[in-house]
N, C-alpha and C positions, 0 to 999 in steps of 0.2 A: 572299118573292119578289115583285118588282114586275110584276104581270100585269094585262092588260086583256082584256076579252071583247068581241068584235065582235058585231054584231046576228045574224049567222048561227051564233053559238055557238062559233066558233073562238077559241082562246086565243092571244093574242100577248103576247110579253114587252115590258114597258115599258122606258123608259130607265133605266139604272143608272149608278153612278159608274164601273163597269168600262167602259161605253161611252165615257164622257168620257176615261178613261185612254187608250183606243185612239184616240179622235178627235184628241186633242191630243198623242199620242205621248209621254206623260210619262215612262213607264218607260225609254224609249230615251235621251232627252236629260237626264233628271233625275239620272243617275249615283248613284241610291240616296238622294239628298238630298231629292227632291220626290215626292209622291204625292197622292192624293185620299182623304179620309176618308169615313166613312159619312154625315156631314152634307152631303156635296157641296162641301166646302171644300178648297182646296189645303192640304196638310199638309207642313211642312218637318221633315226629320229631320237636324238639323245635324251629328250624329255619324255619319250614314250609316244604312243599313238595320239595323233592330233596335234603334236608339237611341231616346232620348226624342223626342217629336213636339211640334211647335208648330203650332197651327191658325192659318193665315196671316190669315184674316178676323178672327178674334178678336184677334190681335196688332194688326192695323191699327186696329180699333175701340178697343182699349186705348190705343194710341199717340195717337189723336185725343183721347181723354179726358184725356191728359196734356198736350195743347196742340199736338201736332204736326199738320201740315197736309198734305193731298195737293196736288200729287204729293209722294211721299216715297221716299227710297232707304233700303232696309233692308239692312244688312250683317250677315251671320251669322258671328260670329267663329269658331265651332266648325267651320263648313264650311271656312274658311280654314285652320284647324289641320289638318283631315282631309286637305285637298289637299296641304299641305306634307309632312305625314308620309307620305301615300300615295306621293308621288313618291320620297321618300328610301327608303321600304321597297321599292319596285319595283327600284331599283338595288341595294340590299342583297341582295335575293333573286337577282338576276341574277349578281352577283359571287360569291355563295356557290355557285350552280349551276355556274358555269364555272371556279371556282377562281381568280378574278381576284385579283391581289396588291395592286392599288392601292386607293384609297378613293374614295368618292363625295363630291364637294364642290359641292353645289348653291348657286347664288347667285340672288338675286331682282333683276331689272332694275327699278330704281325708276321708270323712265319708264312702266311699265305701269299703275301706279296710285300716284301720289305722296302720297296722303292720309296724314297723319302716323299716324293710328291703324292704318291698314293696314300700313304699313312696320314700325311698332313691334311689331305682333302677329306678323308673319312672323319678325322677329328673335327674338321671345320663343319662338314655337312651334318654330322651327328651331334654337334654341341647342343642344339635345342632339346634333343631327346636324351642327353647325357650319355651318349655312346662312349664307352671306354675302350681300353686296349688289353690284350692278353699277351703276356711275355712267356716264352718257353725257354729262355736262356738269359745269361747275364747281358750280352750285347742288346738283346731285344728289350730287356728291362731298362737299360740305359736310354734307349730310344724313347720308351714310354715316359720315363721321368722327364725328359726334355721337351717332348712334343705335346703330351696330354695336359692341357691347362684348364680343362672344363671343370668347374666346381662340382664336386660330388661324383664325377665319373670314376668308375672302378678301374683299377689296374689289377688284373688277375695274374698272379705269379705262379706259373706252372713249371714243370720240368725238374731236372736235377739241380740241387742247390748245395752250395758250400757256404761257409761262414760269410764270405764277402757278399754273396748274393743276398743272404738274409739281412745282413747289416744295411746294405743299400736300400732294400725294401722298407725296413723299419724306419730308417732315418728319413725316408721320403715322406713319412707322416708329418714330420716337422715342417715340411714345405706346403702342407695343406692337401697333399695327395691322399688318395684312398686305396692303398695297396692291400690286397688280401693274399696272404701267403698260403698256398694250397699244399697240404701234406700229400705228396705223391708216393712216398715210401715211408715205412713205419719208423725208421731211425731218425727221420727229420724232426719228429716231435721234440726229442731231447735237445737238439741243436737250436731249434727255434726258441724254446723256453730259456735256454742258457744265454743266448745272445740278447734276447729281450730283457732279461734281468740285468745284464751288464750295462745295457743302454738305458735302463729304466724307462722303457717304452712298452705300453700295453699293445701287444700285436693283435692284428685282425687275422684270424686263421680260418682256413678252409680245409676240408678233407675230401680227398678223391676216393670214391667207392669203386671197387673192382666188381662190376656186375657179372652175374652169370648169364644174363640175357645176351644173346648174340645179335650183332648188327646184320646188315644185308648189303651185299656188294663186295667190292674187292678188299675191303679193310675189316672183315669180320673178326680178325684176330686181335682187334683193339680191345675186345672184352673177353671175359672168361678167366678161368683160373690161371692160365699161362700168359695173360696179357702183361705188357711191359710196365704199365703204371697202375697205381691205385692200391687201396687197402682192402683186404678181405674183411668179412664181418667180424672175425676174431680180432683183427688188428684195429678195426674201428673202435670196438669196445675197449681195447687196451689203451688206445689213444685218448679216449674220453676219460678213462680213469686216471691216466697220467696228468691230463690237464686239470682234472678235479683236485688231485693231490697237490698240484702246484698253485692252486688258486686261480687258474686261468680258464676255467670252463666257460666263463662268460665271453672269452675271446674267440670261441668257436662260432664263427659268423656265417659259414657257407658250407653247403654240401655240393660236391661236383661229381659228375660222371661224364664219360665220353664213350660212345659205342662205335666210333670210326667215322671216316670221311665218306661223303657221297653215299648216304644211306638211300637205297633205291626203293624200299618198301615201307609204307607208313606203319605197317604192323610192327616192324622192328622198333620204331620210335615208341609206339604205344606200350609195348611190352617192357621196354627199358624204363619208361616213365613210371609205370606202375611199380616196378621193383624199387626204383630210386625214391619214389614218394613214400613208400613204406619205411625205407631207411631213414628218410627225413623225419617221419613220425617217430621212429624209434629213438632218434637223437633227442627229441623233445621229451620222450618218456624217460630217458636217462638223466634228464635235468639240464641238458644243453638247450640253447634257444637260438639256433641259427636263423638269420633273417633273409638269407639268399639261397636259392636253389639254382645252381648252374648246370643246365642240361647239356652243356658242351656243344660240339659241332655236329656235323652230319647232315644238315639240311642240304639236299641235293640240288643239282642243276640239270635240267633236261637238255643234254647236249644233242641228242638225236631227234627230239621232238615227238617221240613215240608215246610218252606218258605211260610208260610201263615200268616194271621192276628190273628191266635190263640194266646192266652195269653202267651204261652211259646215259641213263634216264632216271626218272622217278615217277612213281605212280600216285603222286599226291601234289597238291599245290602248296604254296607258302601259307596261304590262309588256312588250309586244312591242317597243316603242321602246327600253326599257332593255336588254332582251336583245340587241337588234341593236347598240346602241352598245357594250356591253361586249364582245360576241363579236368584232365587227369590229376593234376596237382591239387586243384580246388576240391575235387571229390574226396581225395585222401585226407586233406586237412579238415574239411567239414565233418567227416565221419568221426574225427577225434576231437573236434572243437578247438582246433589250432588256428592261429592267425595265418593268413595267406602270405607266403614269402614273396619277396621280389624275385622275379624270374630273370635269370641271366642266360643268354645264348652266346655261342662262339661261332657264328655262321659266316666265316670268312669267304668260303668259296661262293656262297650265294650272293655276297656283297660285291665281289670283284670280278667274277668270271666274265660277265658280259661286256665290261667296259673296254677291253683291249682286243685289237684286231691286228694280226700279222699280215702284211702285204709283201708278196714277192713276185718277181717277174719271171717269165719263162725264157730260157736261153736257147732252147732247141727241142726238137722232138724226134724220137725214133719210132717210125710207124711200122707196125707189124702187118697191117692190112693195106695192100697197095691199090686194090681195085682194078688192077690190070689183068688181062687174060694171060694164062700160062703160055710159055714159049712153045712153038710147034715141036712135036716129037716125031722122029722118023724111025724106020725099021732098023737103021744102023745104030740107033742108041741102045745102050745096055737094057736088058730085059726088065730090070727093076724100074727103070725110068718109064718104059712103055706101060708097065702094069700100073704105075701110079697115075699116068695120064688116062688110062682106061677107067680107073676108079673115079677120077675127077669128072669124066664125061657122064658117068652113070649115077652120080649122087642125086638122090631125090628124097622127098619126105618119107617115102616108104622104106628106104634102105639106109637111112642116115646113120643109125647105130652100127650096122654091118659095115658100112663104108669106113667108119671111124676105126673099127677093129682092123680092117684091111690095111689102112694106111699106116697104122702103128706097127703092124707086122712088117710091112715093106720098108719102113724107115729103119727098123732094127736090122733087117736083112742087108740094107745098103751100108749100114755102119760096119757090119761084119765084112762085107765085100771090100770096103775101103781099107779096113785094117789089114786084110790079107793081100792087098795090092791089086785087086781086080777092078777097082774103080779109081780113077785119078781125081785130083782135087776139084777140077771143073765139074766133073760128073757128080761128085758128092754135093757140090753147091746146087746143081740142078735138082737133085733129089730133095734137098732141104727146101728149095723154093716151091717145088711141086707139092711137097708135104703141107707147107703152110697155105698154099693156094687151096688145097683140099679142105684144110681146117677152116679157112675163111668161108668157103662155100657151105660147109656143114653148119657153121655158126649162123649164117644168114637164114638158113632154114630153121635152125633151133630157136631163134628169137621169135618166130611166129608160132611155135608149138604151144598148145595149152599145157602140156606137161613135158618137162625136160628130163630125160634119163640121167640118173646120177653120174654116170661115166662121162657125160658131155658137159656137166656143170663147170669143170675147170677151163673149158675152152674160152669163155669170155675173158677170164684173167690172162690166160696164155696168149691171147691175141691182142691184149691191150697195148696201146701206144705208151711209150715212156716219155713224159714231159719233164725235161730237165729244169729244175727250179733253182733260182738264185737264193738259197737259204740253207740252213743246217737244221735238220730235225732235232739233233742233240742239243742245240743251243736254244731253239725257239719253241719246240713242241716236244720236249723230252718224254712226257707221259705217253705220247703215241707209241714211242719205242719201248719204254720201260714197263708200262702196265697195260698196254693195248688200249689206251684211252681213245675214244673217238671224239673228233672235233668237227664241227661243220666246216666244210671246205668247198669253195665254189669260185668261179670267175666273178669279178666285180663289174664286168661290162660285157657287151655283145649278148646280153640276155634277151634281146628281141630277136635273136637268131637261133635257129635250132642247133643244139650241140650234136653234131653228127659223128664225133669220134668218142671212143671210150679209152680212158687212160688211167695211169697211175703217175705219181710224182717221185722223181729221184732227186736227192739233194746234192750239194757240192762235195760232201765228204767221200773219202775213199773207203767206204764201209757199206757192205751189202745191206745192213740194217738201216741205212740212211735213206729212207723212203717213206712216203705216205701211200699206203696201198689198202687201207680199210676206210670205208666211208659210211656215213650215217644213212639209215633207211628206216622208215616207219615200222617195218616188219622184220628186218634182219640186218646184218652187216653186209655191205656191198663191197665187192672186190675191185670194182672199177668206178670211175666217175665220168659222167657225160661232159665232154669238153668240145670246144670249137677247133676247127683246123687252124694250126699255127701258120700265119702268113708272113712271118718275119717282123711284123709290127709288134710293139709292146703288148703283151698279154698278161694282165695282172690277176693274180689269184689271191683270195682272202682266206685266211684261217681264222675262224671266229671263236669267241668265248675262251680266249687264252689268258685271261687276266688273273687266274688263280694258279699259283705254284710254278707256272712254266718259266718265268723269267729267272727266278732264284734257283731253280733246279737245273737250268741250262748249263752245259759244260763246254769246254774248249776243244772238242774233238776236231782233229786236224787244224787246230788253232783258228777256228772261225769264232770270232768274238761277239760281243753284244752288238745288236743292230742299232741303227739310229732309232730314237724314240721321240715322240712328240705328244704333248698334252693339248687337246683341243676343247674349247669351251664355247658355248653359244653366248653371244653378246645380247644386250638388251634389244637390239634391232632384229634378232633372230638369225644373224649371220655368224659364222664361226670365227673364232679368234684363236690364234696360236699362243697358248699360255707359256709353255715351257718346251724347250728343245734339248734333248740329251743326246749328244753326239756319240755314235757307236765307236767301238774299239778300233784304233789304228793297229797296224802290224806291230809297231813298237810296244803298244800296250800289252798285247797278248804275249809277246816275247819276254817282256818284263815279268809276267806272271810265272814263267818257267825259267827265270833267272838268267836270261840273256841280256847283255849290256849293249846298247846300240853303238856306242863309241868303239867298243872292242870288236864288234862284228864289222863295222866299217873299216877299221884299221887292218883286220885280217884280210879282207877282200882287197884293200889297197895294196898290201904286200904281195898278194897272189898276182894281181894285175902287173905290178912292177916286174916280178919274176918272168911273167909271160912276155912282157915287152922286151926284156933283155934277151929272151930266147927267140925273139922274132915271131912269136905266135899270134900277136895282136898288135894292131897299129895304134898310134897315139890317138887318132880320132875315135877308134873303136873303144879304147880304154876309157876315154872321157865319157863316151856314151854309156858304157856299162856302169861306171861309177854313178853317173847321174840317175840311171834307171834303178840302181840298187838303193840309193839314198831316198829317191822318191817312193820306192816300194815300201820302205820302212815306215813312211808317213801315211801310206794309203789305207783305205778301208780294207778289211779282211775279206770282203765279198767281191764279186766281179762287177765290173761296170760295162755298160753298153757303149759301143763305139759311136 
């Protein structure tokens, strides 16, 4: 047991990995895939609780010996498999429990993570359950046609469609594929009918309903009268009548709806299911006989582990979701004596989020709290400095708020004196140092208060250290910046040590938004994260649950490109195997994206060097060295490397 003895003889317990588990809430968001081992390292259990374990620090160090660089993205194939199988199993259990007569037909929306290895693995792992793919564009449709070879698996064709899109989907039926072309906009009915007649192919058609039921979370605008996709009740009736008139009503095979991504509240799912189920019943009453009910996406991921309807969480489980989907559809169909449809879901976030972890290293730290006593103050110092020193000496629990008000006033007074020329730069620097010393003393008192005055709440963030990370938020976690998404962030080692610092992360970009300064908490959003003092040794940070959307949404801000990525799988002996390595962008790669030619750049630099040599500004040796550095730089990783 980790114990320490105080001078008075009292025994107190030291920091343990259990404390770190609680501090970073790992058990709540880890879903059985992540824990902390006795060494104080994050441990990955790709097959879930009770399965073989991978020490994440040892894996990172091993990958570096193989030539990979930080930042790096690690994809755990077995987690992907477990999530796909777990989702299918939840629906199978629900259908067995309720006596549901239809089947579960999950599909993976390619847009969530289009990386080839990810899509291929989902198809592979989902083949026994006939997991299909959803395409929202022509490029995604072409991916689906090439990769999905599971007999009977569905290809759900969503999104805007032109003649080429529809022709491709229809002709895919000749290959034995099962594409269902979903009518997202009313005018697509005529185009689908016309192209199908020209090709002499009976299409399999779906219709997307524009529900009035609202979702819950950041994407509530995905439904309602002003939503981007879907047909209103009037348009659905008109579409049915057009298909009837064309002799294609039997081709209407599917009803689809979608109420947004990351639905946080189960009530929103239930309300949408009830409305959609009645539309499904209505289609049957009009003479159509759809066999599939596609409930779309929205199955959430509990990023913060709070199990609430907060935007980065969900107040339900996967099993509860499956139960409600099955029960609601069954109840509506049984009430009208209709056969149970096969249920389709598009739960891409739930399938992929957990399987990817971003690892970056810390390059340096700017510490706001020094822990050193203030410099001595004499009577010859300006009065404002003497007053600040006096406040510092008198700060106590009784007057902490009053003291805070005083130092704010004195700091403002000092700024005015400096602007008017009554304080020099050194004196202003002393004022700033004394001000932060006072803030530090106040904060230490505030941390022990049962109630923190609202005015003092910003102190924790204001005094947080800045840990400079070797990564780009815009490339690797863009949703943190764009939609204020929270991801679990924590050190992957030293977790048997107490984290005594509080900090935020700044990335490499020259952008004030390039930071991670919001962190998960079971009760609220935290402004700082507990971290360990940086000692100059490698300090690795993990950003977890980044497998959904982050890679494809990442951009080239400041020309920081894709990171190195690796697929890791457990072998039959329980040890990890490196399946695939995807090398990150070199400088030449990102320059090519913005239309720079490597050869032209090298030639222009060569000419400039020659001109400088003729002018005597650079020696021959220096010119050779510069050219070598320039050409090597073009081939280098876009991120920084440790010396």
